[in-house]
C-alpha positions as YAML, in Angstrom:
chain: A
units: angstrom
residues:
- id: 1
  name: MET
  ca: [-2.89, 2.62, -15.17]
- id: 2
  name: GLU
  ca: [-1.90, 1.07, -11.86]
- id: 3
  name: LYS
  ca: [-3.97, -1.89, -10.71]
- id: 4
  name: LEU
  ca: [-5.97, -1.28, -7.52]
- id: 5
  name: LEU
  ca: [-5.38, -3.63, -4.63]
- id: 6
  name: PRO
  ca: [-7.68, -4.54, -1.72]
- id: 7
  name: ILE
  ca: [-5.31, -2.49, 0.47]
- id: 8
  name: ASP
  ca: [-6.34, 0.62, -1.48]
- id: 9
  name: ALA
  ca: [-9.91, 0.35, -0.14]
- id: 10
  name: LEU
  ca: [-8.58, 0.08, 3.42]
- id: 11
  name: MET
  ca: [-6.44, 3.15, 2.86]
- id: 12
  name: GLN
  ca: [-9.46, 5.10, 1.58]
- id: 13
  name: GLU
  ca: [-11.24, 4.13, 4.77]
- id: 14
  name: HIS
  ca: [-8.27, 5.52, 6.71]
- id: 15
  name: ARG
  ca: [-8.85, 8.89, 5.04]
- id: 16
  name: LEU
  ca: [-12.49, 8.89, 6.18]
- id: 17
  name: ILE
  ca: [-11.47, 7.98, 9.73]
- id: 18
  name: GLU
  ca: [-8.93, 10.81, 9.68]
- id: 19
  name: ARG
  ca: [-11.67, 13.24, 8.61]
- id: 20
  name: MET
  ca: [-13.72, 12.30, 11.67]
- id: 21
  name: ILE
  ca: [-10.67, 12.60, 13.90]
- id: 22
  name: SER
  ca: [-10.13, 16.11, 12.51]
- id: 23
  name: GLN
  ca: [-13.73, 16.97, 13.42]
- id: 24
  name: MET
  ca: [-13.18, 15.53, 16.88]
- id: 25
  name: GLN
  ca: [-10.13, 17.78, 17.31]
- id: 26
  name: LYS
  ca: [-12.16, 20.86, 16.30]
- id: 27
  name: GLU
  ca: [-15.00, 19.95, 18.63]
- id: 28
  name: LEU
  ca: [-12.66, 19.18, 21.52]
- id: 29
  name: SER
  ca: [-11.11, 22.64, 21.10]
- id: 30
  name: LYS
  ca: [-14.57, 24.24, 21.18]
- id: 31
  name: MET
  ca: [-15.61, 22.23, 24.22]
- id: 32
  name: SER
  ca: [-12.41, 23.16, 26.05]
- id: 33
  name: GLU
  ca: [-12.83, 26.85, 25.23]
- id: 34
  name: LYS
  ca: [-16.45, 26.87, 26.41]
- id: 35
  name: ASN
  ca: [-15.77, 24.48, 29.29]
- id: 36
  name: ASN
  ca: [-18.82, 22.53, 28.16]
- id: 37
  name: VAL
  ca: [-19.23, 19.00, 26.81]
- id: 38
  name: ASN
  ca: [-21.19, 18.57, 23.58]
- id: 39
  name: SER
  ca: [-22.59, 15.17, 24.51]
- id: 40
  name: LYS
  ca: [-24.45, 14.76, 21.22]
- id: 41
  name: PHE
  ca: [-21.23, 15.19, 19.27]
- id: 42
  name: VAL
  ca: [-19.41, 12.77, 21.60]
- id: 43
  name: ASP
  ca: [-22.20, 10.22, 21.03]
- id: 44
  name: ALA
  ca: [-21.88, 10.68, 17.25]
- id: 45
  name: ALA
  ca: [-18.08, 10.32, 17.39]
- id: 46
  name: VAL
  ca: [-18.35, 7.18, 19.53]
- id: 47
  name: ASP
  ca: [-20.92, 5.75, 17.13]
- id: 48
  name: PHE
  ca: [-18.70, 6.47, 14.12]
- id: 49
  name: ILE
  ca: [-15.67, 4.86, 15.74]
- id: 50
  name: LYS
  ca: [-17.58, 1.81, 16.98]
- id: 51
  name: VAL
  ca: [-19.49, 1.18, 13.76]
- id: 52
  name: TYR
  ca: [-17.28, 2.45, 10.96]
- id: 53
  name: ALA
  ca: [-13.72, 2.44, 12.30]
- id: 54
  name: ASP
  ca: [-14.02, -0.70, 14.39]
- id: 55
  name: ARG
  ca: [-16.74, -3.01, 13.07]
- id: 56
  name: CYS
  ca: [-16.38, -2.11, 9.40]
- id: 57
  name: HIS
  ca: [-12.73, -1.13, 8.99]
- id: 58
  name: HIS
  ca: [-10.91, -3.00, 11.77]
- id: 59
  name: GLY
  ca: [-13.29, -5.89, 11.11]
- id: 60
  name: LYS
  ca: [-11.97, -6.17, 7.55]
- id: 61
  name: GLU
  ca: [-8.40, -5.90, 8.70]
- id: 62
  name: GLU
  ca: [-8.70, -8.48, 11.48]
- id: 63
  name: GLY
  ca: [-11.38, -10.74, 10.00]
- id: 64
  name: VAL
  ca: [-10.02, -10.88, 6.47]
- id: 65
  name: LEU
  ca: [-6.56, -9.38, 5.88]
- id: 66
  name: PHE
  ca: [-4.81, -10.34, 9.12]
- id: 67
  name: ARG
  ca: [-6.50, -13.74, 9.25]
- id: 68
  name: GLU
  ca: [-5.34, -14.54, 5.71]
- id: 69
  name: LEU
  ca: [-1.86, -13.16, 6.32]
- id: 70
  name: GLY
  ca: [-1.64, -15.21, 9.50]
- id: 71
  name: SER
  ca: [-1.89, -18.36, 7.42]
- id: 72
  name: LYS
  ca: [0.98, -17.27, 5.16]
- id: 73
  name: GLN
  ca: [4.68, -17.09, 5.76]
- id: 74
  name: MET
  ca: [5.83, -13.62, 6.62]
- id: 75
  name: SER
  ca: [8.88, -12.06, 8.15]
- id: 76
  name: SER
  ca: [9.08, -11.99, 11.93]
- id: 77
  name: GLU
  ca: [9.08, -8.18, 11.71]
- id: 78
  name: HIS
  ca: [5.84, -8.16, 9.71]
- id: 79
  name: ALA
  ca: [4.21, -10.72, 12.03]
- id: 80
  name: ALA
  ca: [5.19, -8.64, 15.07]
- id: 81
  name: MET
  ca: [3.81, -5.50, 13.46]
- id: 82
  name: MET
  ca: [0.53, -7.29, 12.72]
- id: 83
  name: ARG
  ca: [0.25, -8.31, 16.39]
- id: 84
  name: ASP
  ca: [0.98, -4.70, 17.38]
- id: 85
  name: LEU
  ca: [-1.74, -3.44, 15.05]
- id: 86
  name: ILE
  ca: [-4.25, -5.89, 16.54]
- id: 87
  name: ASN
  ca: [-3.28, -4.71, 20.03]
- id: 88
  name: GLU
  ca: [-3.76, -1.12, 18.86]
- id: 89
  name: HIS
  ca: [-7.28, -2.03, 17.70]
- id: 90
  name: VAL
  ca: [-7.96, -3.41, 21.19]
- id: 91
  name: TYR
  ca: [-6.68, -0.13, 22.67]
- id: 92
  name: ALA
  ca: [-8.98, 1.88, 20.37]
- id: 93
  name: ARG
  ca: [-11.98, -0.26, 21.38]
- id: 94
  name: LYS
  ca: [-11.26, 0.14, 25.08]
- id: 95
  name: THR
  ca: [-10.67, 3.88, 24.79]
- id: 96
  name: THR
  ca: [-13.86, 4.35, 22.77]
- id: 97
  name: SER
  ca: [-15.84, 2.29, 25.26]
- id: 98
  name: ASN
  ca: [-14.46, 4.37, 28.13]
- id: 99
  name: LEU
  ca: [-15.35, 7.57, 26.25]
- id: 100
  name: SER
  ca: [-18.90, 6.31, 25.81]
- id: 101
  name: LYS
  ca: [-19.16, 5.51, 29.53]
- id: 102
  name: ALA
  ca: [-17.73, 8.90, 30.53]
- id: 103
  name: ASN
  ca: [-20.18, 10.67, 28.23]
- id: 104
  name: GLU
  ca: [-23.11, 8.68, 29.60]
- id: 105
  name: SER
  ca: [-21.98, 9.57, 33.12]
- id: 106
  name: HIS
  ca: [-21.81, 13.23, 32.13]
- id: 107
  name: VAL
  ca: [-25.31, 13.13, 30.61]
- id: 108
  name: ASN
  ca: [-26.53, 11.59, 33.87]
- id: 109
  name: GLY
  ca: [-25.23, 14.58, 35.81]
- id: 110
  name: ASN
  ca: [-21.67, 13.65, 36.78]
- id: 111
  name: ARG
  ca: [-19.80, 16.81, 35.82]
- id: 112
  name: ASP
  ca: [-16.53, 15.28, 37.07]
- id: 113
  name: SER
  ca: [-16.55, 13.06, 33.98]
- id: 114
  name: GLN
  ca: [-15.84, 16.10, 31.78]
- id: 115
  name: LYS
  ca: [-12.07, 15.80, 32.27]
- id: 116
  name: ASP
  ca: [-12.28, 12.10, 31.35]
- id: 117
  name: ILE
  ca: [-14.17, 12.94, 28.16]
- id: 118
  name: TYR
  ca: [-11.55, 15.50, 27.17]
- id: 119
  name: LYS
  ca: [-8.68, 13.10, 27.91]
- id: 120
  name: LEU
  ca: [-10.24, 10.13, 26.10]
- id: 121
  name: MET
  ca: [-11.14, 12.20, 23.05]
- id: 122
  name: ASN
  ca: [-7.59, 13.53, 22.96]
- id: 123
  name: ASP
  ca: [-6.22, 9.98, 23.30]
- id: 124
  name: LEU
  ca: [-8.20, 8.92, 20.22]
- id: 125
  name: ILE
  ca: [-7.21, 12.08, 18.34]
- id: 126
  name: GLU
  ca: [-3.54, 11.29, 18.98]
- id: 127
  name: PHE
  ca: [-3.90, 7.56, 18.36]
- id: 128
  name: TYR
  ca: [-5.67, 7.30, 15.01]
- id: 129
  name: PRO
  ca: [-3.31, 9.33, 12.78]
- id: 130
  name: MET
  ca: [-0.32, 7.42, 14.16]
- id: 131
  name: HIS
  ca: [-2.13, 4.11, 13.70]
- id: 132
  name: THR
  ca: [-3.30, 4.75, 10.14]
- id: 133
  name: GLN
  ca: [0.13, 6.01, 9.07]
- id: 134
  name: LYS
  ca: [1.75, 2.91, 10.58]
- id: 135
  name: GLU
  ca: [-0.56, 0.70, 8.55]
- id: 136
  name: ASP
  ca: [-0.28, 2.76, 5.35]
- id: 137
  name: LYS
  ca: [3.46, 3.34, 5.30]
- id: 138
  name: LYS
  ca: [4.94, 0.42, 7.20]
- id: 139
  name: PHE
  ca: [2.55, -2.53, 7.11]
- id: 140
  name: PHE
  ca: [0.87, -2.23, 3.71]
- id: 141
  name: GLY
  ca: [4.17, -1.97, 1.90]
- id: 142
  name: PRO
  ca: [6.42, 0.36, -0.06]
- id: 143
  name: ARG
  ca: [3.94, 0.80, -2.93]
- id: 144
  name: HIS
  ca: [1.77, 2.80, -0.51]
- id: 145
  name: ALA
  ca: [4.44, 4.84, 1.23]
...
């Protein structure tokens, strides 16, 4: 039996994040077809990303894993990838915050924000699978590829 590593828990969290991203894709398709924003779903997606993906998951990566790795010697390639991953977390936070603001604007009657909601949701839908695969297959090591 193969010994579990702390990375395994982070990878399981990636699978949960990917499940939400899949639901976001389905809902974005429905909203586009109906030309109508489901603001309650957008709120739920924003909440999931802010609380689970960012505070819980990215918090463990940045506050524990990356912090500890930063105090160790690592290849320049690995160090650069870690900086890139941190920058990607910043991108996800900003995009999620902008999605929340666009949704709030839409709820308050600004129908022009609909296109922003669609774009920002799509940005997150495209971002997260690429990001989690980068961590799983490139950063976490060959055992997890």
